[in-house]
C-alpha angles and dihedrals in degrees: 000000000000112000108234116223119211087246089058090045090054088056089051092054089085114079093196124090125184115203117204092196101071132154085046117196108195138083133225129216143206129073099332118216090211091063117078127216109308092015100083092110093053121106110224117206108228106166133358105297093002126107133174121205148147125266091269090062089070090084092064097050101108094042089056093049094249114156101171132051125196112189126189112188144110090259127044114240120236114272120264118217114249094011124114110222142196121186125198112194105221141128126231095254131123091236094055113115105234096148091078090058099047097090092056091046092050092050090049092050093046092050093052112103101188140024117336131201121203113205107191144117090254136030114263101238139029089239091053089046092056089051092050090048090055088052097041115023092193093060114116133182117207109256094235093061092044089051091051091050089054090052090049091055091046088057091052097264090294128095105248108191090190095058123102089233093058094042092052090048092050091052090054092051089052092058088053097046096039106035090164090053092226128132092013114190112261093233088071090069122074117226115273104253091221088071091057126083096245098187090061094043122091094202124107113252127202120216134192106264092220106046101013094236112156110245110172146344131246089250089064094061112108105207120207136194113269114264131227095269123222092357089067090065098048091105091059102052144357107278131193106262090222089057091051091053091052109111094201116110126233111232120234111267094192139052115234108209143171116263113277125212095255089060096059097094090050097048104044111105094353124109097198142353148123126310110224128187107263090222109040098014092228113154113264103170140291144274137215128177087204091059138256135228119247120224088254090062098255117132115224123195120225099013132203106170130182118193110239090221090063099056139052125222114235122201123186117225106228094214100063104000091245115151126221127196121234111199 
């Protein structure tokens, strides 16, 4: 099951989902949750030009005017003459990575010019899912897929690999795929800022306050929704009730970032530990693949946090390329 971060949960707080693909024009296949017992071969109209059905529904495609077939299943269905098809190999499990396929599915749906049948274990959008639920109250989408669709909407219905949302999602998938935390893919690690010409770069850099070694860039910061403050720590220690009633929010005292190349030797095969400056070995913060709680009360999973008091923010002046430190 996909571990939900608080950032992802904040995305899920909204019940609405706007789909930029409607009217969709494709159909999905496989045992369909919106079909009850004995109805798995029935095509269920979801939106204008969009149907959802089980694998058995594929035999009625042409009669229904369907010209495009999107299938999501572990096995690809047999081809149907005269029907354009797209198959996504995936199992109906919460941990399945469907987010990475959504752009190609969206392009396929947008290119369809007539009826579309979606043959999959789950409807292809939260909006379609809501419609199916209205038709079949016992229909249920696995929570992992629904969560990924929410993330997709939060990115503007386009997979943005540079967004904090996607980076956090990718890190979670890494912990599932590589439980031993060995041989991690290189794309997980951000480029070491020391290998970048900083005077020609408009990004903000963060340096070790003690030795001035560049550690990470502003694009590596994974922002999160503000937590509930002191109340979030009530389970850990006895807290003054007056403090718990205080509505003021505690600001984050750490940066939560994506892993950077200089961290790789520290992270491989280790679930949690300290983050030390690669040059002067002064303590910068800590990491945990299981997650850590920010000072604001928000839980972040996985977590790579650098204390703000241990780094300086460096901004390059565009006129002469001179950098100034902001402490």
